[in-house]
Every structure is written in structure tokens, then in C-alpha cells.
C-alpha positions in Angstrom: -12.3 126.8 37.8 -10.1 125.4 40.5 -6.3 126.0 40.8 -5.5 122.8 39.1 -7.8 123.5 36.2 -6.1 127.0 35.7 -2.4 127.3 34.0 0.0 128.0 37.0 1.1 131.7 37.6 4.1 133.4 38.9 5.8 136.7 39.4 9.3 138.1 39.0 9.5 140.5 41.6 12.4 143.0 40.7 13.5 145.5 43.1 15.6 148.4 42.2 18.1 148.9 45.1 19.0 152.4 44.1 15.7 153.9 44.2 12.0 152.8 44.8 11.2 153.3 40.8 8.8 150.9 39.4 11.0 150.6 36.3 14.1 148.4 35.6 16.4 148.4 32.4 15.1 146.5 29.4 18.1 144.2 29.3 17.7 143.0 32.4 14.0 142.1 31.8 14.7 140.6 28.6 17.6 138.5 30.0 15.7 137.2 32.9 12.6 136.4 30.7 14.7 134.5 28.0 16.7 132.5 30.6 13.7 131.5 32.6 11.9 130.5 29.5 14.9 128.1 28.4 14.9 126.7 31.9 11.0 125.9 31.5 11.8 124.3 27.9 14.4 122.3 29.4 12.1 121.2 32.3 9.5 120.3 29.7 11.8 118.3 28.0 12.8 116.2 31.2 9.3 115.6 31.8 8.4 114.4 28.6 11.4 112.1 28.3 13.6 114.0 25.7 17.2 113.7 26.2 18.8 116.8 25.0 22.1 116.5 23.1 24.9 119.2 22.0 23.4 121.4 19.5 20.1 119.8 19.5 17.2 122.0 19.5 14.0 122.1 21.9 11.3 120.7 19.8 8.8 123.4 18.7 5.9 121.5 20.4 7.7 121.6 23.7 8.8 125.5 23.4 5.0 125.9 22.8 3.7 124.0 25.4 5.8 125.4 28.1 6.1 129.1 27.0 6.1 131.7 29.4 3.3 134.5 28.8 3.5 138.0 30.0 0.7 139.7 31.6 0.5 143.7 32.7 3.3 144.5 35.0 2.4 145.8 38.6 3.7 148.6 40.3 5.4 147.0 43.3 9.0 147.8 42.5 8.7 145.9 39.0 6.5 143.0 39.4 6.1 141.0 36.1 3.2 138.3 36.5 3.7 135.2 33.9 1.7 132.0 33.3 3.2 129.0 32.1 1.5 127.6 29.0 -1.5 128.8 27.3 -2.7 125.9 25.6 -6.1 124.5 26.6 -5.9 120.7 26.2 -5.9 118.9 29.7 -2.5 117.3 28.7 -1.0 120.6 28.3 -2.4 122.0 31.7 -1.0 118.9 33.4 2.4 119.4 31.9 2.5 123.2 32.8 1.9 122.4 36.4 4.5 119.8 36.6 6.9 121.9 34.9 6.2 124.8 37.2 6.4 122.5 40.4 9.9 121.4 39.3 11.1 125.1 38.5 9.7 126.1 42.1 11.4 123.2 43.6 14.6 123.6 41.9 14.5 127.4 42.7 13.7 126.9 46.2 16.5 124.3 46.6 19.1 126.8 45.0 17.8 129.5 47.6 18.2 126.9 50.3 21.9 125.4 49.2 20.3 122.2 48.9 22.4 120.6 46.4 21.1 117.1 47.1 17.8 118.1 46.1 18.7 119.5 42.9 20.2 116.4 42.1 17.1 114.3 42.6 14.9 116.9 40.8 17.0 117.1 37.9 18.5 113.4 37.3 19.6 114.1 33.8 23.2 115.3 33.8 22.9 117.1 30.4 19.7 118.8 31.1 20.7 119.6 34.6 23.7 121.9 33.6 21.6 123.7 30.9 18.6 124.4 33.4 21.1 125.4 36.1 23.3 127.6 33.8 19.7 129.2 32.6 18.7 130.0 36.5 22.6 131.1 37.2 22.2 133.6 34.5 18.8 135.1 35.9 20.5 136.0 39.3 21.9 139.6 39.6 25.7 139.5 40.4 27.6 141.0 43.2 27.5 144.2 41.1 24.0 144.6 40.4 21.8 147.1 41.6 18.8 145.1 41.6 17.7 142.0 43.3 15.2 139.3 42.2 12.4 137.4 44.1 9.9 134.7 42.5 6.6 135.1 43.9 3.6 132.5 44.0 -0.1 133.1 43.0 -0.5 134.3 46.9 2.3 136.7 46.4 4.6 134.6 48.7 8.3 134.5 48.0 9.2 130.9 47.3 12.7 131.8 46.0 15.3 134.7 45.6 18.4 134.6 43.4 21.4 136.9 44.3 25.1 136.5 43.9 25.2 133.7 46.7 22.9 131.7 44.1 25.5 132.3 41.4 28.4 131.0 44.0 26.4 128.0 44.9 25.3 126.9 41.4 29.1 127.3 40.3 30.1 125.1 43.0 27.3 122.7 42.2 28.1 122.5 38.5 31.8 121.9 39.1 33.1 119.4 41.5 35.6 120.5 44.3 38.5 118.8 42.8 38.0 120.2 39.5 37.8 123.7 40.9 41.0 123.1 42.8 43.0 122.0 39.8 41.5 125.0 37.7 43.1 127.9 36.1 41.7 130.4 34.1 43.4 131.8 31.0 42.6 134.7 29.1 43.2 134.6 25.4 41.8 135.6 21.9 39.0 133.7 20.4 40.6 132.0 17.0 37.9 129.2 16.3 35.3 126.9 17.8 35.2 123.1 16.8 31.8 121.6 17.6 32.8 118.2 16.3 36.0 117.9 18.3 34.6 119.7 21.4 37.6 122.1 21.1 38.0 126.0 21.3 41.3 127.3 20.3 42.7 130.6 21.7 45.7 132.5 21.3 47.5 132.9 24.5 48.8 136.6 24.5 52.2 136.2 26.6 53.6 133.7 24.0 51.1 134.5 20.9 50.8 130.6 20.6 47.6 128.8 19.9 46.1 126.9 22.8 43.4 124.1 22.3 40.9 124.0 25.0 39.1 120.8 25.3 35.6 120.8 26.8 32.9 118.4 27.8 29.6 118.4 25.5 27.5 119.3 28.5 29.1 123.1 28.6 28.6 123.6 25.0 25.4 126.1 25.4 28.2 128.4 27.1 29.8 128.9 23.6 26.6 130.3 21.6 26.4 133.7 23.4 30.3 134.3 23.1 31.1 136.6 20.2 33.8 139.0 21.5 37.6 138.5 20.8 39.0 138.1 24.4 37.4 135.3 26.6 38.6 133.7 29.8 38.8 129.7 29.8 38.5 127.9 33.0 40.1 124.2 33.1 43.3 122.4 33.8 46.4 123.7 32.0 49.1 121.3 30.7 52.4 122.9 30.3 55.0 122.6 28.1 58.7 122.0 28.7 59.2 126.0 29.2 56.5 125.8 31.9 54.2 127.7 29.3 50.5 126.8 28.8 50.1 124.4 25.7 46.7 123.0 26.3 43.6 123.4 28.5 41.8 120.2 29.4 38.7 119.6 31.3 37.4 122.9 30.6 34.4 124.0 33.1 33.6 127.3 32.0 34.0 129.6 28.9 33.2 133.5 29.5 33.4 136.8 27.8 36.2 138.9 29.4 34.1 141.7 30.9 35.9 145.1 30.9 33.0 147.3 32.0 33.6 149.8 34.8 33.2 148.6 38.3 30.5 150.7 40.0 30.5 150.5 44.0 28.2 152.4 45.9 28.1 150.1 48.9 30.9 148.4 50.8 30.4 145.8 53.3 33.3 145.6 55.7 32.8 142.8 58.5 29.7 144.2 60.5 29.9 147.9 59.2 28.4 149.0 55.8 30.0 151.7 54.1 28.1 154.1 51.8 30.6 155.6 48.7 29.2 159.0 47.8 29.7 159.4 44.9 29.7 155.9 43.9 33.2 154.6 43.1 33.5 154.1 39.4 36.8 152.0 38.5 38.0 151.0 35.0 39.4 147.6 34.7 42.5 147.3 32.5 44.8 144.4 31.7 48.2 143.6 32.7 50.9 143.3 29.8 50.3 139.5 29.9 46.6 140.0 29.6 46.0 137.5 32.2 45.2 139.7 35.3 42.6 142.7 35.7 44.2 145.6 37.3 42.0 148.2 38.9 43.6 151.7 40.5 42.4 154.8 42.7 45.6 156.5 44.0 43.5 158.9 45.9 41.9 156.4 48.3 44.9 153.8 48.0 43.5 151.1 45.9 45.8 149.1 43.9 44.0 145.6 42.9 45.0 142.7 40.9 42.8 139.5 40.1 42.3 137.0 37.1 38.7 137.2 37.0 36.1 139.9 37.6 34.2 137.8 40.7 37.8 137.7 42.0 38.4 141.3 41.5 35.2 142.2 43.5 36.2 140.1 46.3 40.0 141.8 46.2 38.4 145.2 46.2 36.4 144.5 49.3 39.3 143.0 51.0 41.6 146.0 50.2 38.8 148.5 51.3 38.2 146.7 54.6 42.0 147.0 55.1 42.1 150.5 54.3 39.4 151.4 56.3 40.9 149.6 59.5 44.4 150.7 59.0 44.0 154.3 58.1 40.3 155.7 58.1 39.7 154.5 61.9 43.4 155.0 63.1 44.2 158.0 65.4 46.2 160.8 63.4 49.2 160.9 65.6 49.9 157.1 64.8 49.8 158.2 61.0 52.6 159.6 58.8 51.7 162.7 56.7 50.9 160.7 53.7 48.8 158.2 55.7 46.7 161.1 57.3 46.1 162.6 53.7 44.7 158.9 52.8 42.7 158.8 55.9 41.0 162.3 55.3 40.5 160.9 51.4 38.5 157.6 52.8 36.4 159.7 55.3 35.4 162.1 52.5 34.4 159.5 50.2 32.6 156.7 52.6 30.2 157.3 55.3 29.2 154.2 57.9 25.5 153.5 57.6 24.9 151.1 59.8 25.3 146.9 60.2 25.8 145.0 57.3 23.2 142.2 57.0 
């Protein structure tokens, strides 16, 4: 049987960065498979000429024709082979190959930062947004302790997804002018009106309702949101008292994530610092509930940021400043308190080499 007569196969290669275990958390695997399956269904819809509208379900026939079939995992970190489709008719086989070729090309373009390539591969605006969101949610963020590569049948990597992929996709999904005008507002979710494309939140500083108007193509983001506090990104319209009264041109809606930050590696310029033990930091909200706050008085951290991603950047920058101004400074140039801080930093972090 030739390659063209077989359903296409590829492998999710997931590597634990902490240890060479051939195992990963079930939640990580389930999320990757669910998001990849959704991406293939959407690619299938594009191939078969379906336009996916808001709240429209993927037809059952497409879901079946483009389903991912898992095989027995292989002991290479954690390697999970999958087959695209399992129907035996020639039509299904041809469509499976077209879908895999598109998926491979799109993920390769994401890895290579090829925005124009993505636009040509995914011409439908509504389907493109949903496919890119699915792939974005497959990728490990900057805090993740695992990495993901996609391998073809010859075990050659054709794409790698990481926090850089997330940043690139965010920039691809939202035009630069919208990002520059956007602001993040945290509020308590009150209601969602799908007919009017409106989310209503309670803005904590004023306890007033804010209507958040979104476009149809981001509606998929709402289905997974179940928590009380959410973060809405969009253009904020102010009232006469310079307080937010409405959010328009909404580009993102996410749960507020207050899980602990766990940093075991910090990259500072050309240095990589290893924390021992790992730095575990509990984020809190300021009194307005608009800023995340993280503090560790022992090593001099005191950081504020509007989002979790921005907090990660702030933590890296503050640790870089502390390392250069205190840990690397001669004792005779420091005050008694500063020397104590220097000792705490040196006790917690060790230089382990050049950062990639």
C-alpha cells in the first residue's frame, strides 16, 4: 500500500522539561487532543466548503471523516501517534490527506512566523480565527514545564508550539491598531447575550455593569468560560467621570487565572538562573481587582501587572534587575540591607549557563 493509499499519520511529541519521564498529566494530553480535533474538523469544513457561523455545530459527517484516531503511545518522552480519519472510502482518504496537508502547513507557518502563509492557507475569516484559537490552546505557555513538537511519519519534526507561538498567534488574530487601543478590564461575569453579541460584567471599582460588545468570530471563546471573574480585552469607552461605561471592539475574553506562579528557570540576558527550590508565588488582586500582585520580600520581589502574561514578563524583568544590581554587586558597594538581599538571591539561584 502506497503512502497515498493510507490515511495520514503524525505524532504528538510531548517532552517533560523537568525529568525524562515517559509520562505527562492527563489534563495536558486531553487538552492537546481536543484542540487538535477541533482544528481538524474546522479544516475539514473549509475543505468541504462549509462556512461556520456563530454557534453553528460542525456537521457530524465532518467530525467523523476528520476524526483523530489515537494509537499506542511510544516511550520517547511521551510520543502519541495519531491517524487522521478511519473511513475506508476513497473520498474520505483523499480528504484526510488534504486536511493533514493543511494542518501541517498551518502549524509550520506558525512555527516560522509566516503570517501571510497562514492567511493564504485559511482564507475564510471565521474559520481561520477558530482554527488558530484551537492551535493556540494546544501550545504550552511560558509557565509550562513541557514542550510540544509535531512529527511526521518519518519522525521528522514539522512544527514546534511554545509560548512564542502563542504570542505570534495573538498578534495575528488581533490587528496592531486594535492591540494598541485595547485595555484589559477584570470584572464579575453577570450575563452573556449571544443574540446581541454582548457580555455584561460588574466592574469592581464602581460596582456598575459594563456592556462588552464583541464580534461574532470570537464567540467560541465564551463557551469555556464558567468562572466568576473574567478579563475582557477591548476598547474602553469612558463616562463623564472617566470611569469605564462600555467595552467595544472586544478581542479577547479569558478567565482570571489566580493559580500559583512556579518558576524554576529564569532567563536574564545571556544567563540562565536555576531556582532551588522552585520559586512558588501566589498572585493576589489589588483593591480594585484590576491588577495582579506578587510579592516575595525575602528576594525583594514586588510586582504588579494587568494580566498573567504581563506578570510573567514583569517577574523576569524584576529578577533581572535584582540579579544585576544586588547579586552581582560587590559587598562594599551595598548597604547592610542590600547585602542581606544579595545573600538571599545567591542562596536561591544558581547560574547554569547561557540562555538559548
